Each structure stands twice: as C-alpha cells, then as structure tokens.
N, CA, C, O and the ligand as a Tripos MOL2 file, in Angstrom:
@<TRIPOS>MOLECULE
protein
  301   299    76     0     0
PROTEIN
NO_CHARGES

@<TRIPOS>ATOM
      1 N           0.8370   -1.1970    0.0000 N.3       1 MET1
      2 CA          0.0000    0.0000    0.0000 C.3       1 MET1
      3 C           0.8730    1.2490    0.0000 C.2       1 MET1
      4 O           1.8580    1.3400    0.7340 O.2       1 MET1
      5 N           0.5020    2.1800   -0.8150 N.am      2 LYS2
      6 CA          1.2700    3.4130   -0.9040 C.3       2 LYS2
      7 C           1.0120    4.2720    0.3370 C.2       2 LYS2
      8 O          -0.1330    4.4770    0.7390 O.2       2 LYS2
      9 N           2.0610    4.7510    0.9140 N.am      3 ASN3
     10 CA          1.9220    5.6450    2.0620 C.3       3 ASN3
     11 C           2.5620    6.9800    1.7140 C.2       3 ASN3
     12 O           3.7850    7.1180    1.6950 O.2       3 ASN3
     13 N           1.7100    7.9550    1.4390 N.am      4 ASN4
     14 CA          2.1720    9.2530    0.9770 C.3       4 ASN4
     15 C           2.7220   10.1160    2.1030 C.2       4 ASN4
     16 O           3.3090   11.1670    1.8480 O.2       4 ASN4
     17 N           2.5420    9.6900    3.3260 N.am      5 ARG5
     18 CA          2.8950   10.5600    4.4440 C.3       5 ARG5
     19 C           4.3140   10.3110    4.9380 C.2       5 ARG5
     20 O           4.9210   11.1950    5.5430 O.2       5 ARG5
     21 N           4.8340    9.1480    4.6950 N.am      6 THR6
     22 CA          6.1570    8.8590    5.2240 C.3       6 THR6
     23 C           7.2420    8.9770    4.1550 C.2       6 THR6
     24 O           8.4190    9.1520    4.4730 O.2       6 THR6
     25 N           6.8410    8.8790    2.8870 N.am      7 THR7
     26 CA          7.8480    9.0560    1.8440 C.3       7 THR7
     27 C           8.0700   10.5410    1.6140 C.2       7 THR7
     28 O           7.1160   11.3180    1.5880 O.2       7 THR7
     29 N           9.2940   10.9260    1.4520 N.am      8 TRP8
     30 CA          9.6290   12.3390    1.2720 C.3       8 TRP8
     31 C          10.6170   12.4200    0.1190 C.2       8 TRP8
     32 O          11.8300   12.4090    0.3310 O.2       8 TRP8
     33 N          10.0970   12.5020   -1.1070 N.am      9 PRO9
     34 CA         10.9980   12.5370   -2.2730 C.3       9 PRO9
     35 C          11.9290   13.7360   -2.2190 C.2       9 PRO9
     36 O          11.6350   14.7540   -1.5930 O.2       9 PRO9
     37 N          13.0470   13.5870   -2.8850 N.am     10 LYS10
     38 CA         14.0960   14.6060   -2.8510 C.3      10 LYS10
     39 C          13.6200   15.9760   -3.3280 C.2      10 LYS10
     40 O          14.0720   17.0030   -2.8210 O.2      10 LYS10
     41 N          12.7030   15.9960   -4.3080 N.am     11 ASP11
     42 CA         12.2930   17.2780   -4.8710 C.3      11 ASP11
     43 C          11.1920   17.9770   -4.0690 C.2      11 ASP11
     44 O          10.8190   19.1070   -4.3840 O.2      11 ASP11
     45 N          10.6760   17.3160   -3.0410 N.am     12 VAL12
     46 CA          9.6530   17.9550   -2.1990 C.3      12 VAL12
     47 C          10.3440   18.8970   -1.2210 C.2      12 VAL12
     48 O          11.2010   18.4780   -0.4430 O.2      12 VAL12
     49 N           9.9660   20.1730   -1.2650 N.am     13 ILE13
     50 CA         10.6340   21.1480   -0.4070 C.3      13 ILE13
     51 C           9.7790   21.5610    0.7830 C.2      13 ILE13
     52 O          10.2970   22.0970    1.7630 O.2      13 ILE13
     53 N           8.4710   21.3150    0.7040 N.am     14 ALA14
     54 CA          7.6130   21.6920    1.8310 C.3      14 ALA14
     55 C           6.3340   20.8660    1.8150 C.2      14 ALA14
     56 O           5.8440   20.4550    0.7630 O.2      14 ALA14
     57 N           5.8130   20.6400    3.0090 N.am     15 ARG15
     58 CA          4.5410   19.9400    3.1330 C.3      15 ARG15
     59 C           3.7210   20.6280    4.2020 C.2      15 ARG15
     60 O           4.2440   21.0450    5.2360 O.2      15 ARG15
     61 N           2.4180   20.7440    3.9410 N.am     16 TYR16
     62 CA          1.5180   21.3710    4.9090 C.3      16 TYR16
     63 C           0.3580   20.4280    5.1500 C.2      16 TYR16
     64 O          -0.2430   19.9190    4.2030 O.2      16 TYR16
     65 N           0.0430   20.1950    6.3960 N.am     17 VAL17
     66 CA         -1.0950   19.3430    6.7320 C.3      17 VAL17
     67 C          -2.3620   20.2020    6.7180 C.2      17 VAL17
     68 O          -2.4090   21.2590    7.3480 O.2      17 VAL17
     69 N          -3.3740   19.7470    6.0040 N.am     18 THR18
     70 CA         -4.6060   20.5310    5.8840 C.3      18 THR18
     71 C          -5.5220   20.3010    7.0830 C.2      18 THR18
     72 O          -5.2710   19.4430    7.9290 O.2      18 THR18
     73 N          -6.5880   21.0930    7.1280 N.am     19 MET19
     74 CA         -7.6150   20.9540    8.1590 C.3      19 MET19
     75 C          -8.1730   19.5290    8.1910 C.2      19 MET19
     76 O          -8.5200   19.0150    9.2540 O.2      19 MET19
     77 N          -8.2570   18.9020    7.0220 N.am     20 GLY20
     78 CA         -8.8410   17.5690    6.9210 C.3      20 GLY20
     79 C          -7.8310   16.4510    7.0940 C.2      20 GLY20
     80 O          -8.1860   15.2740    7.0240 O.2      20 GLY20
     81 N          -6.5820   16.8050    7.3160 N.am     21 GLY21
     82 CA         -5.5620   15.7890    7.5240 C.3      21 GLY21
     83 C          -4.8780   15.3250    6.2440 C.2      21 GLY21
     84 O          -4.0950   14.3750    6.2570 O.2      21 GLY21
     85 N          -5.1800   16.0000    5.1410 N.am     22 ALA22
     86 CA         -4.4950   15.6900    3.8810 C.3      22 ALA22
     87 C          -3.1690   16.4560    3.8540 C.2      22 ALA22
     88 O          -2.8320   17.1580    4.8070 O.2      22 ALA22
     89 N          -2.4430   16.3190    2.7840 N.am     23 THR23
     90 CA         -1.1510   16.9860    2.6850 C.3      23 THR23
     91 C          -1.0760   17.8310    1.4230 C.2      23 THR23
     92 O          -1.4280   17.3730    0.3360 O.2      23 THR23
     93 N          -0.6170   19.0620    1.5760 N.am     24 VAL24
     94 CA         -0.2950   19.8960    0.4240 C.3      24 VAL24
     95 C           1.2140   19.8170    0.2500 C.2      24 VAL24
     96 O           1.9790   20.1460    1.1560 O.2      24 VAL24
     97 N           1.6160   19.3810   -0.9150 N.am     25 GLU25
     98 CA          3.0240   19.1230   -1.1610 C.3      25 GLU25
     99 C           3.5720   20.1480   -2.1570 C.2      25 GLU25
    100 O           2.9590   20.4040   -3.1930 O.2      25 GLU25
    101 N           4.7100   20.7210   -1.8390 N.am     26 VAL26
    102 CA          5.3650   21.6670   -2.7460 C.3      26 VAL26
    103 C           6.6130   21.0040   -3.3050 C.2      26 VAL26
    104 O           7.4880   20.5600   -2.5630 O.2      26 VAL26
    105 N           6.6740   20.9480   -4.6220 N.am     27 LYS27
    106 CA          7.8090   20.2950   -5.2710 C.3      27 LYS27
    107 C           8.6390   21.3070   -6.0350 C.2      27 LYS27
    108 O           8.1100   22.1450   -6.7660 O.2      27 LYS27
    109 N           9.9410   21.2160   -5.8550 N.am     28 ALA28
    110 CA         10.8540   22.1090   -6.5640 C.3      28 ALA28
    111 C          10.8780   21.7600   -8.0480 C.2      28 ALA28
    112 O          10.7820   20.5960   -8.4360 O.2      28 ALA28
    113 N          11.0090   22.8020   -8.8620 N.am     29 ASP29
    114 CA         11.2040   22.6000  -10.2960 C.3      29 ASP29
    115 C          12.7050   22.5230  -10.5390 C.2      29 ASP29
    116 O          13.4180   23.5220  -10.4400 O.2      29 ASP29
    117 N          13.1680   21.3310  -10.8530 N.am     30 LYS30
    118 CA         14.6100   21.1200  -10.9870 C.3      30 LYS30
    119 C          15.2120   21.9290  -12.1220 C.2      30 LYS30
    120 O          16.3980   22.2570  -12.0910 O.2      30 LYS30
    121 N          14.4050   22.2560  -13.1250 N.am     31 SER31
    122 CA         14.9510   22.9530  -14.2850 C.3      31 SER31
    123 C          15.0070   24.4640  -14.1000 C.2      31 SER31
    124 O          15.6820   25.1550  -14.8620 O.2      31 SER31
    125 N          14.3060   24.9830  -13.0980 N.am     32 THR32
    126 CA         14.3140   26.4300  -12.8550 C.3      32 THR32
    127 C          14.5560   26.6950  -11.3800 C.2      32 THR32
    128 O          13.6870   26.4770  -10.5350 O.2      32 THR32
    129 N          15.7580   27.1710  -11.0930 N.am     33 ASP33
    130 CA         16.1630   27.3930   -9.7060 C.3      33 ASP33
    131 C          15.1930   28.2970   -8.9440 C.2      33 ASP33
    132 O          14.7910   29.3430   -9.4530 O.2      33 ASP33
    133 N          14.8180   27.9020   -7.7370 N.am     34 GLY34
    134 CA         14.0060   28.7500   -6.8850 C.3      34 GLY34
    135 C          12.5280   28.7480   -7.2270 C.2      34 GLY34
    136 O          11.7610   29.5310   -6.6670 O.2      34 GLY34
    137 N          12.1190   27.8780   -8.1390 N.am     35 HIS35
    138 CA         10.7170   27.8000   -8.5150 C.3      35 HIS35
    139 C          10.1440   26.4420   -8.1380 C.2      35 HIS35
    140 O          10.8750   25.4660   -7.9670 O.2      35 HIS35
    141 N           8.8260   26.4000   -8.0120 N.am     36 ALA36
    142 CA          8.1770   25.1820   -7.5570 C.3      36 ALA36
    143 C           6.7130   25.1960   -7.9680 C.2      36 ALA36
    144 O           6.2060   26.1910   -8.4870 O.2      36 ALA36
    145 N           6.0480   24.0760   -7.7280 N.am     37 SER37
    146 CA          4.6000   24.0160   -7.8910 C.3      37 SER37
    147 C           4.0880   23.0620   -6.8140 C.2      37 SER37
    148 O           4.8600   22.3240   -6.2030 O.2      37 SER37
    149 N           2.7850   23.0900   -6.5940 N.am     38 GLY38
    150 CA          2.2790   22.2800   -5.5010 C.3      38 GLY38
    151 C           0.9520   21.6350   -5.8150 C.2      38 GLY38
    152 O           0.2770   21.9930   -6.7800 O.2      38 GLY38
    153 N           0.5850   20.6710   -4.9750 N.am     39 SER39
    154 CA         -0.7160   20.0360   -5.1260 C.3      39 SER39
    155 C          -1.1870   19.5020   -3.7800 C.2      39 SER39
    156 O          -0.3920   19.1690   -2.9010 O.2      39 SER39
    157 N          -2.5190   19.4310   -3.6510 N.am     40 CYS40
    158 CA         -3.1440   18.9500   -2.4300 C.3      40 CYS40
    159 C          -3.6500   17.5380   -2.6770 C.2      40 CYS40
    160 O          -4.3950   17.3090   -3.6300 O.2      40 CYS40
    161 N          -3.2640   16.6000   -1.8470 N.am     41 ASP41
    162 CA         -3.7050   15.2200   -2.0870 C.3      41 ASP41
    163 C          -5.0830   14.9500   -1.4840 C.2      41 ASP41
    164 O          -5.6030   13.8390   -1.5880 O.2      41 ASP41
    165 N          -5.6680   15.9660   -0.8550 N.am     42 GLY42
    166 CA         -7.0170   15.8000   -0.3280 C.3      42 GLY42
    167 C          -8.0770   16.1180   -1.3680 C.2      42 GLY42
    168 O          -8.9810   15.3160   -1.6000 O.2      42 GLY42
    169 N          -7.9730   17.2820   -1.9980 N.am     43 CYS43
    170 CA         -9.0070   17.7220   -2.9360 C.3      43 CYS43
    171 C          -8.4970   17.8100   -4.3660 C.2      43 CYS43
    172 O          -9.2850   18.0190   -5.2880 O.2      43 CYS43
    173 N          -7.2010   17.6550   -4.5650 N.am     44 GLY44
    174 CA         -6.6480   17.7130   -5.9050 C.3      44 GLY44
    175 C          -6.2990   19.1170   -6.3630 C.2      44 GLY44
    176 O          -5.8680   19.3160   -7.4990 O.2      44 GLY44
    177 N          -6.4860   20.0940   -5.4790 N.am     45 HIS45
    178 CA         -6.1500   21.4840   -5.8090 C.3      45 HIS45
    179 C          -4.6880   21.5880   -6.2060 C.2      45 HIS45
    180 O          -3.8140   21.0090   -5.5620 O.2      45 HIS45
    181 N          -4.4350   22.3290   -7.2680 N.am     46 ARG46
    182 CA         -3.0520   22.5040   -7.7100 C.3      46 ARG46
    183 C          -2.6250   23.9440   -7.4970 C.2      46 ARG46
    184 O          -3.3920   24.8790   -7.7280 O.2      46 ARG46
    185 N          -1.4030   24.1040   -7.0570 N.am     47 ILE47
    186 CA         -0.8560   25.4400   -6.8690 C.3      47 ILE47
    187 C           0.0630   25.7170   -8.0450 C.2      47 ILE47
    188 O           1.0050   24.9740   -8.3180 O.2      47 ILE47
    189 N          -0.2360   26.7970   -8.7260 N.am     48 ALA48
    190 CA          0.4510   27.1090   -9.9740 C.3      48 ALA48
    191 C           1.9470   27.2690   -9.7730 C.2      48 ALA48
    192 O           2.4120   27.7080   -8.7210 O.2      48 ALA48
    193 N           2.6730   26.9060  -10.7920 N.am     49 TRP49
    194 CA          4.1250   27.0450  -10.8160 C.3      49 TRP49
    195 C           4.5010   28.5010  -10.5910 C.2      49 TRP49
    196 O           3.8430   29.4060  -11.1030 O.2      49 TRP49
    197 N           5.5460   28.7180   -9.8340 N.am     50 GLY50
    198 CA          6.0220   30.0770   -9.6030 C.3      50 GLY50
    199 C           7.1920   30.0520   -8.6510 C.2      50 GLY50
    200 O           7.7690   28.9980   -8.3850 O.2      50 GLY50
    201 N           7.5390   31.2180   -8.1380 N.am     51 ARG51
    202 CA          8.6400   31.2890   -7.1800 C.3      51 ARG51
    203 C           8.3000   30.4580   -5.9530 C.2      51 ARG51
    204 O           7.1760   30.5010   -5.4530 O.2      51 ARG51
    205 N           9.2690   29.7110   -5.4780 N.am     52 ALA52
    206 CA          9.0380   28.7580   -4.3880 C.3      52 ALA52
    207 C           8.4280   29.4270   -3.1650 C.2      52 ALA52
    208 O           7.5610   28.8540   -2.5060 O.2      52 ALA52
    209 N           8.8810   30.6430   -2.8630 N.am     53 VAL53
    210 CA          8.3850   31.3290   -1.6670 C.3      53 VAL53
    211 C           6.8940   31.6260   -1.8030 C.2      53 VAL53
    212 O           6.1580   31.5640   -0.8180 O.2      53 VAL53
    213 N           6.4470   31.9450   -3.0110 N.am     54 HIS54
    214 CA          5.0280   32.2210   -3.2450 C.3      54 HIS54
    215 C           4.2220   30.9370   -3.2380 C.2      54 HIS54
    216 O           3.1110   30.8990   -2.7090 O.2      54 HIS54
    217 N           4.7720   29.8970   -3.8180 N.am     55 VAL55
    218 CA          4.0730   28.6130   -3.8570 C.3      55 VAL55
    219 C           3.8890   28.0810   -2.4350 C.2      55 VAL55
    220 O           2.8270   27.5560   -2.1000 O.2      55 VAL55
    221 N           4.9150   28.2170   -1.6050 N.am     56 CYS56
    222 CA          4.8200   27.7650   -0.2160 C.3      56 CYS56
    223 C           3.7540   28.5600    0.5380 C.2      56 CYS56
    224 O           2.9990   27.9990    1.3330 O.2      56 CYS56
    225 N           3.6990   29.8560    0.2850 N.am     57 ARG57
    226 CA          2.6980   30.6970    0.9540 C.3      57 ARG57
    227 C           1.2880   30.2800    0.5330 C.2      57 ARG57
    228 O           0.3880   30.1850    1.3670 O.2      57 ARG57
    229 N           1.1040   30.0300   -0.7680 N.am     58 ASP58
    230 CA         -0.2060   29.5980   -1.2580 C.3      58 ASP58
    231 C          -0.5630   28.2230   -0.7250 C.2      58 ASP58
    232 O          -1.7220   27.9630   -0.4010 O.2      58 ASP58
    233 N           0.4250   27.3400   -0.6290 N.am     59 ALA59
    234 CA          0.1930   26.0010   -0.1100 C.3      59 ALA59
    235 C          -0.2380   26.0690    1.3500 C.2      59 ALA59
    236 O          -1.1430   25.3520    1.7770 O.2      59 ALA59
    237 N           0.4180   26.9360    2.1030 N.am     60 HIS60
    238 CA          0.0830   27.1220    3.5100 C.3      60 HIS60
    239 C          -1.3500   27.6380    3.6410 C.2      60 HIS60
    240 O          -2.1220   27.1550    4.4680 O.2      60 HIS60
    241 N          -1.6880   28.6190    2.8190 N.am     61 ARG61
    242 CA         -3.0240   29.2090    2.8350 C.3      61 ARG61
    243 C          -4.0800   28.1490    2.4870 C.2      61 ARG61
    244 O          -5.1300   28.0810    3.1240 O.2      61 ARG61
    245 N          -3.7950   27.3380    1.4850 N.am     62 HIS62
    246 CA         -4.7460   26.2860    1.1070 C.3      62 HIS62
    247 C          -4.9160   25.2900    2.2470 C.2      62 HIS62
    248 O          -6.0310   24.8640    2.5460 O.2      62 HIS62
    249 N          -3.8200   24.9270    2.8730 N.am     63 ALA63
    250 CA         -3.8750   23.9380    3.9540 C.3      63 ALA63
    251 C          -4.7510   24.4200    5.1120 C.2      63 ALA63
    252 O          -5.3810   23.6160    5.8000 O.2      63 ALA63
    253 N          -4.7840   25.7320    5.3190 N.am     64 GLU64
    254 CA         -5.5820   26.2850    6.4140 C.3      64 GLU64
    255 C          -7.0730   26.2310    6.1360 C.2      64 GLU64
    256 O          -7.8800   26.2920    7.0640 O.2      64 GLU64
    257 N          -7.4480   26.1180    4.8620 N.am     65 THR65
    258 CA         -8.8670   26.1730    4.5210 C.3      65 THR65
    259 C          -9.4100   24.8670    3.9610 C.2      65 THR65
    260 O         -10.6230   24.6610    3.9550 O.2      65 THR65
    261 N          -8.5390   23.9790    3.4890 N.am     66 CYS66
    262 CA         -8.9960   22.7450    2.8450 C.3      66 CYS66
    263 C          -9.4520   21.7330    3.8920 C.2      66 CYS66
    264 O          -8.7220   21.4290    4.8360 O.2      66 CYS66
    265 N         -10.6570   21.2210    3.7160 N.am     67 ARG67
    266 CA        -11.1840   20.2400    4.6580 C.3      67 ARG67
    267 C         -11.3330   18.8640    4.0240 C.2      67 ARG67
    268 O         -11.8500   17.9410    4.6530 O.2      67 ARG67
    269 N         -10.8860   18.7250    2.7990 N.am     68 ALA68
    270 CA        -10.9560   17.4220    2.1440 C.3      68 ALA68
    271 C         -10.0310   16.4440    2.8640 C.2      68 ALA68
    272 O          -8.9620   16.8160    3.3490 O.2      68 ALA68
    273 N         -10.4610   15.2040    2.9220 N.am     69 MET69
    274 CA         -9.6190   14.1850    3.5520 C.3      69 MET69
    275 C          -8.7740   13.5030    2.4780 C.2      69 MET69
    276 O          -9.2390   13.2510    1.3670 O.2      69 MET69
    277 N          -7.5490   13.2160    2.8260 N.am     70 SER70
    278 CA         -6.6830   12.5100    1.9030 C.3      70 SER70
    279 C          -7.2020   11.1090    1.6590 C.2      70 SER70
    280 O          -7.6570   10.4300    2.5800 O.2      70 SER70
    281 N          -7.1280   10.6840    0.4080 N.am     71 ARG71
    282 CA         -7.5610    9.3090    0.1270 C.3      71 ARG71
    283 C          -6.5870    8.3060    0.7140 C.2      71 ARG71
    284 O          -6.9150    7.1290    0.8670 O.2      71 ARG71
    285 N          -5.3930    8.7680    1.0410 N.am     72 TRP72
    286 CA         -4.4140    7.8430    1.6120 C.3      72 TRP72
    287 C          -4.6760    7.5610    3.0880 C.2      72 TRP72
    288 O          -4.2120    6.5600    3.6330 O.2      72 TRP72
    289 N          -5.4350    8.4670    3.7320 N.am     73 THR73
    290 CA         -5.7040    8.2500    5.1440 C.3      73 THR73
    291 C          -7.0990    7.6570    5.3580 C.2      73 THR73
    292 O          -7.4140    7.1800    6.4490 O.2      73 THR73
    293 N          -7.9380    7.6900    4.3100 N.am     74 ALA74
    294 CA         -9.2720    7.0990    4.4420 C.3      74 ALA74
    295 C          -9.1380    5.5740    4.3970 C.2      74 ALA74
    296 O          -8.2900    5.0370    3.6840 O.2      74 ALA74
    297 N          -9.9690    4.9010    5.1530 N.am     75 SER75
    298 CA         -9.8560    3.4460    5.1600 C.3      75 SER75
    299 C         -10.9910    2.8050    4.3610 C.2      75 SER75
    300 O         -11.0580    1.5800    4.2570 O.2      75 SER75
    301 ZN         -7.1470   20.6880   -0.7170 Zn       76 ZN76
@<TRIPOS>BOND
     1     1     2 1
     2     2     3 1
     3     3     4 2
     4     3     5 am
     5     5     6 1
     6     6     7 1
     7     7     8 2
     8     7     9 am
     9     9    10 1
    10    10    11 1
    11    11    12 2
    12    11    13 am
    13    13    14 1
    14    14    15 1
    15    15    16 2
    16    15    17 am
    17    17    18 1
    18    18    19 1
    19    19    20 2
    20    19    21 am
    21    21    22 1
    22    22    23 1
    23    23    24 2
    24    23    25 am
    25    25    26 1
    26    26    27 1
    27    27    28 2
    28    27    29 am
    29    29    30 1
    30    30    31 1
    31    31    32 2
    32    31    33 am
    33    33    34 1
    34    34    35 1
    35    35    36 2
    36    35    37 am
    37    37    38 1
    38    38    39 1
    39    39    40 2
    40    39    41 am
    41    41    42 1
    42    42    43 1
    43    43    44 2
    44    43    45 am
    45    45    46 1
    46    46    47 1
    47    47    48 2
    48    47    49 am
    49    49    50 1
    50    50    51 1
    51    51    52 2
    52    51    53 am
    53    53    54 1
    54    54    55 1
    55    55    56 2
    56    55    57 am
    57    57    58 1
    58    58    59 1
    59    59    60 2
    60    59    61 am
    61    61    62 1
    62    62    63 1
    63    63    64 2
    64    63    65 am
    65    65    66 1
    66    66    67 1
    67    67    68 2
    68    67    69 am
    69    69    70 1
    70    70    71 1
    71    71    72 2
    72    71    73 am
    73    73    74 1
    74    74    75 1
    75    75    76 2
    76    75    77 am
    77    77    78 1
    78    78    79 1
    79    79    80 2
    80    79    81 am
    81    81    82 1
    82    82    83 1
    83    83    84 2
    84    83    85 am
    85    85    86 1
    86    86    87 1
    87    87    88 2
    88    87    89 am
    89    89    90 1
    90    90    91 1
    91    91    92 2
    92    91    93 am
    93    93    94 1
    94    94    95 1
    95    95    96 2
    96    95    97 am
    97    97    98 1
    98    98    99 1
    99    99   100 2
   100    99   101 am
   101   101   102 1
   102   102   103 1
   103   103   104 2
   104   103   105 am
   105   105   106 1
   106   106   107 1
   107   107   108 2
   108   107   109 am
   109   109   110 1
   110   110   111 1
   111   111   112 2
   112   111   113 am
   113   113   114 1
   114   114   115 1
   115   115   116 2
   116   115   117 am
   117   117   118 1
   118   118   119 1
   119   119   120 2
   120   119   121 am
   121   121   122 1
   122   122   123 1
   123   123   124 2
   124   123   125 am
   125   125   126 1
   126   126   127 1
   127   127   128 2
   128   127   129 am
   129   129   130 1
   130   130   131 1
   131   131   132 2
   132   131   133 am
   133   133   134 1
   134   134   135 1
   135   135   136 2
   136   135   137 am
   137   137   138 1
   138   138   139 1
   139   139   140 2
   140   139   141 am
   141   141   142 1
   142   142   143 1
   143   143   144 2
   144   143   145 am
   145   145   146 1
   146   146   147 1
   147   147   148 2
   148   147   149 am
   149   149   150 1
   150   150   151 1
   151   151   152 2
   152   151   153 am
   153   153   154 1
   154   154   155 1
   155   155   156 2
   156   155   157 am
   157   157   158 1
   158   158   159 1
   159   159   160 2
   160   159   161 am
   161   161   162 1
   162   162   163 1
   163   163   164 2
   164   163   165 am
   165   165   166 1
   166   166   167 1
   167   167   168 2
   168   167   169 am
   169   169   170 1
   170   170   171 1
   171   171   172 2
   172   171   173 am
   173   173   174 1
   174   174   175 1
   175   175   176 2
   176   175   177 am
   177   177   178 1
   178   178   179 1
   179   179   180 2
   180   179   181 am
   181   181   182 1
   182   182   183 1
   183   183   184 2
   184   183   185 am
   185   185   186 1
   186   186   187 1
   187   187   188 2
   188   187   189 am
   189   189   190 1
   190   190   191 1
   191   191   192 2
   192   191   193 am
   193   193   194 1
   194   194   195 1
   195   195   196 2
   196   195   197 am
   197   197   198 1
   198   198   199 1
   199   199   200 2
   200   199   201 am
   201   201   202 1
   202   202   203 1
   203   203   204 2
   204   203   205 am
   205   205   206 1
   206   206   207 1
   207   207   208 2
   208   207   209 am
   209   209   210 1
   210   210   211 1
   211   211   212 2
   212   211   213 am
   213   213   214 1
   214   214   215 1
   215   215   216 2
   216   215   217 am
   217   217   218 1
   218   218   219 1
   219   219   220 2
   220   219   221 am
   221   221   222 1
   222   222   223 1
   223   223   224 2
   224   223   225 am
   225   225   226 1
   226   226   227 1
   227   227   228 2
   228   227   229 am
   229   229   230 1
   230   230   231 1
   231   231   232 2
   232   231   233 am
   233   233   234 1
   234   234   235 1
   235   235   236 2
   236   235   237 am
   237   237   238 1
   238   238   239 1
   239   239   240 2
   240   239   241 am
   241   241   242 1
   242   242   243 1
   243   243   244 2
   244   243   245 am
   245   245   246 1
   246   246   247 1
   247   247   248 2
   248   247   249 am
   249   249   250 1
   250   250   251 1
   251   251   252 2
   252   251   253 am
   253   253   254 1
   254   254   255 1
   255   255   256 2
   256   255   257 am
   257   257   258 1
   258   258   259 1
   259   259   260 2
   260   259   261 am
   261   261   262 1
   262   262   263 1
   263   263   264 2
   264   263   265 am
   265   265   266 1
   266   266   267 1
   267   267   268 2
   268   267   269 am
   269   269   270 1
   270   270   271 1
   271   271   272 2
   272   271   273 am
   273   273   274 1
   274   274   275 1
   275   275   276 2
   276   275   277 am
   277   277   278 1
   278   278   279 1
   279   279   280 2
   280   279   281 am
   281   281   282 1
   282   282   283 1
   283   283   284 2
   284   283   285 am
   285   285   286 1
   286   286   287 1
   287   287   288 2
   288   287   289 am
   289   289   290 1
   290   290   291 1
   291   291   292 2
   292   291   293 am
   293   293   294 1
   294   294   295 1
   295   295   296 2
   296   295   297 am
   297   297   298 1
   298   298   299 1
   299   299   300 2
@<TRIPOS>SUBSTRUCTURE
     1 MET1         2 RESIDUE 1 A MET
     2 LYS2         6 RESIDUE 1 A LYS
     3 ASN3        10 RESIDUE 1 A ASN
     4 ASN4        14 RESIDUE 1 A ASN
     5 ARG5        18 RESIDUE 1 A ARG
     6 THR6        22 RESIDUE 1 A THR
     7 THR7        26 RESIDUE 1 A THR
     8 TRP8        30 RESIDUE 1 A TRP
     9 PRO9        34 RESIDUE 1 A PRO
    10 LYS10       38 RESIDUE 1 A LYS
    11 ASP11       42 RESIDUE 1 A ASP
    12 VAL12       46 RESIDUE 1 A VAL
    13 ILE13       50 RESIDUE 1 A ILE
    14 ALA14       54 RESIDUE 1 A ALA
    15 ARG15       58 RESIDUE 1 A ARG
    16 TYR16       62 RESIDUE 1 A TYR
    17 VAL17       66 RESIDUE 1 A VAL
    18 THR18       70 RESIDUE 1 A THR
    19 MET19       74 RESIDUE 1 A MET
    20 GLY20       78 RESIDUE 1 A GLY
    21 GLY21       82 RESIDUE 1 A GLY
    22 ALA22       86 RESIDUE 1 A ALA
    23 THR23       90 RESIDUE 1 A THR
    24 VAL24       94 RESIDUE 1 A VAL
    25 GLU25       98 RESIDUE 1 A GLU
    26 VAL26      102 RESIDUE 1 A VAL
    27 LYS27      106 RESIDUE 1 A LYS
    28 ALA28      110 RESIDUE 1 A ALA
    29 ASP29      114 RESIDUE 1 A ASP
    30 LYS30      118 RESIDUE 1 A LYS
    31 SER31      122 RESIDUE 1 A SER
    32 THR32      126 RESIDUE 1 A THR
    33 ASP33      130 RESIDUE 1 A ASP
    34 GLY34      134 RESIDUE 1 A GLY
    35 HIS35      138 RESIDUE 1 A HIS
    36 ALA36      142 RESIDUE 1 A ALA
    37 SER37      146 RESIDUE 1 A SER
    38 GLY38      150 RESIDUE 1 A GLY
    39 SER39      154 RESIDUE 1 A SER
    40 CYS40      158 RESIDUE 1 A CYS
    41 ASP41      162 RESIDUE 1 A ASP
    42 GLY42      166 RESIDUE 1 A GLY
    43 CYS43      170 RESIDUE 1 A CYS
    44 GLY44      174 RESIDUE 1 A GLY
    45 HIS45      178 RESIDUE 1 A HIS
    46 ARG46      182 RESIDUE 1 A ARG
    47 ILE47      186 RESIDUE 1 A ILE
    48 ALA48      190 RESIDUE 1 A ALA
    49 TRP49      194 RESIDUE 1 A TRP
    50 GLY50      198 RESIDUE 1 A GLY
    51 ARG51      202 RESIDUE 1 A ARG
    52 ALA52      206 RESIDUE 1 A ALA
    53 VAL53      210 RESIDUE 1 A VAL
    54 HIS54      214 RESIDUE 1 A HIS
    55 VAL55      218 RESIDUE 1 A VAL
    56 CYS56      222 RESIDUE 1 A CYS
    57 ARG57      226 RESIDUE 1 A ARG
    58 ASP58      230 RESIDUE 1 A ASP
    59 ALA59      234 RESIDUE 1 A ALA
    60 HIS60      238 RESIDUE 1 A HIS
    61 ARG61      242 RESIDUE 1 A ARG
    62 HIS62      246 RESIDUE 1 A HIS
    63 ALA63      250 RESIDUE 1 A ALA
    64 GLU64      254 RESIDUE 1 A GLU
    65 THR65      258 RESIDUE 1 A THR
    66 CYS66      262 RESIDUE 1 A CYS
    67 ARG67      266 RESIDUE 1 A ARG
    68 ALA68      270 RESIDUE 1 A ALA
    69 MET69      274 RESIDUE 1 A MET
    70 SER70      278 RESIDUE 1 A SER
    71 ARG71      282 RESIDUE 1 A ARG
    72 TRP72      286 RESIDUE 1 A TRP
    73 THR73      290 RESIDUE 1 A THR
    74 ALA74      294 RESIDUE 1 A ALA
    75 SER75      298 RESIDUE 1 A SER
    76 ZN76       301 GROUP 0 **** ****
C-alpha cells in the first residue's frame, strides 16, 4: 500500500497538513532554480508554478482552509 505521508521525495521542499488531515506538497522545479509548484492530495487542488516562496505561501493558505480528507488516510 502506498503511504504518501512517510515518503519524502528529494524534490519535495515543503509539506503542509490541511484541516482535513491531507497533505499539500510543494515540489521544486529542478529545471528552474528557486521555482516550484504544488498540489493537495485531499481535494486535488493545484498550486500554480512560480517562485518557491510564493508557492509555499499559497500552499500554507490552502492547507488552512482545505477540509478534504486525503484518500491515503481514508480506510
Ligand atoms: Zn485541498
């Protein structure tokens, strides 16, 4: 069974736990220094590619409001 919470791939630079217990993951763009994009594994929301600092801020903001539960934590 895939466990998305314990694996931490090298390109993941930040993770935020949402209200619903899902994870918003920010991944670095290896081809463009200092840039990243993100996605929420609870609701599928995607955070647009951009400067990593902005993507992290948006990911944090989404995590504070998203109540979707991660499919990885649902039984
Ligand atoms: Zn979400």
